[in-house]
Every structure is written in C-alpha cells, then in structure tokens.
C-alpha positions as CSV (number, residue, x, y, z in Angstrom):
1,M,12.3,-5.7,3.1
2,Y,10.9,-5.3,6.6
3,R,14.2,-3.8,7.8
4,A,14.0,-1.2,5.0
5,Y,10.4,-0.3,6.0
6,E,11.5,-0.1,9.6
7,Q,14.3,2.3,8.6
8,L,12.1,4.3,6.3
9,I,9.3,4.8,8.8
10,G,11.8,5.6,11.6
11,D,13.5,8.2,9.5
12,G,10.1,9.7,8.5
13,V,8.9,9.8,12.1
14,R,12.1,11.6,13.2
15,A,11.7,14.1,10.4
16,G,8.1,14.7,11.4
17,V,6.8,13.5,8.0
18,F,5.3,10.2,9.2
19,R,3.3,9.4,12.3
20,P,4.6,6.5,14.4
21,I,3.2,3.2,13.1
22,D,4.2,-0.4,13.6
23,P,6.6,-1.3,10.8
24,Q,5.7,-5.0,11.0
25,L,2.1,-4.3,10.4
26,F,3.0,-1.8,7.6
27,Y,5.0,-4.6,5.9
28,F,2.0,-6.9,6.1
29,T,-0.4,-4.2,4.8
30,V,1.8,-3.4,1.8
31,T,2.7,-6.9,0.8
32,G,-0.8,-8.1,1.5
33,A,-2.3,-5.4,-0.9
34,V,0.2,-6.5,-3.6
35,D,-0.3,-10.2,-3.1
36,L,-4.1,-10.0,-3.1
37,F,-4.3,-7.9,-6.3
38,F,-2.1,-10.3,-8.3
39,S,-3.9,-13.4,-7.0
40,A,-7.4,-11.9,-7.7
41,R,-7.9,-13.4,-11.2
42,L,-10.9,-15.6,-10.0
43,V,-12.5,-12.5,-8.4
44,L,-12.0,-10.5,-11.6
45,K,-13.5,-13.3,-13.6
46,H,-16.5,-14.1,-11.5
47,C,-17.4,-10.7,-10.0
48,F,-16.3,-8.3,-12.7
49,N,-16.5,-10.5,-15.9
50,Q,-12.9,-9.7,-16.7
51,D,-10.3,-12.4,-17.6
52,T,-7.1,-10.4,-17.2
53,L,-5.3,-7.8,-15.1
54,T,-5.0,-5.0,-17.6
55,E,-2.3,-2.4,-17.6
56,G,-4.9,0.3,-16.9
57,L,-6.3,-1.6,-13.9
58,R,-2.9,-2.3,-12.6
59,D,-2.0,1.4,-12.8
60,R,-5.3,2.5,-11.2
61,Y,-4.7,0.0,-8.3
62,R,-1.1,1.2,-7.9
63,Q,-2.2,4.8,-7.5
64,H,-5.1,3.9,-5.3
65,S,-2.8,1.9,-3.0
66,V,-0.2,4.6,-2.8
67,D,-2.9,7.2,-2.0
68,I,-4.4,5.0,0.8
69,I,-1.1,4.0,2.3
70,M,0.4,7.4,2.3
71,A,-2.7,8.9,3.8
72,G,-2.4,6.4,6.6
73,I,1.2,7.1,7.5
74,L,1.7,10.8,6.8
75,A,1.8,13.0,9.9
76,L,-1.0,15.4,10.3
77,R,0.2,19.0,10.2
78,N,-1.6,21.9,11.6
79,A,-1.6,24.7,9.1
C-alpha cells in the first residue's frame, strides 16, 4: 500500500495538484486514522455513551478524514 501512496503522491506533485509530502508519513497518517476509528469502541462507550459505530458516524468520519487529508496534501494555487 505504501508504494501505491508513493506513486500517487509523486504523480500528484509532478502534475502540480499535490504539494511534496513524505509518503511514509502520509501512509501512517491515513492508516492510523482508520485504525483508531475502528478500535475506538471503548472511547465511544465511556466518553459518548454510544455502544456501536453507526453507519452515520462512519460516513461522517470518512468525509471528515477525506476533507482533512486532502486539505493537507493539495497544492496551494494562486488564483
């Protein structure tokens, strides 16, 4: 998976769509976000009084993660 990220980021940087970022750290960021969310059942239960990961929460988290990650890698463009 790391090699795919490395290729994707490299292609995006060459195209001027992404800013240069470390693909290894990007890999850890993305996989860490996914792992933490799906292992957060105890946090959900004790902090949010919720026993399950609902489809709605999963969808909200997915969109939030995509927004945050894309904002972090997109190249800034001067309009």
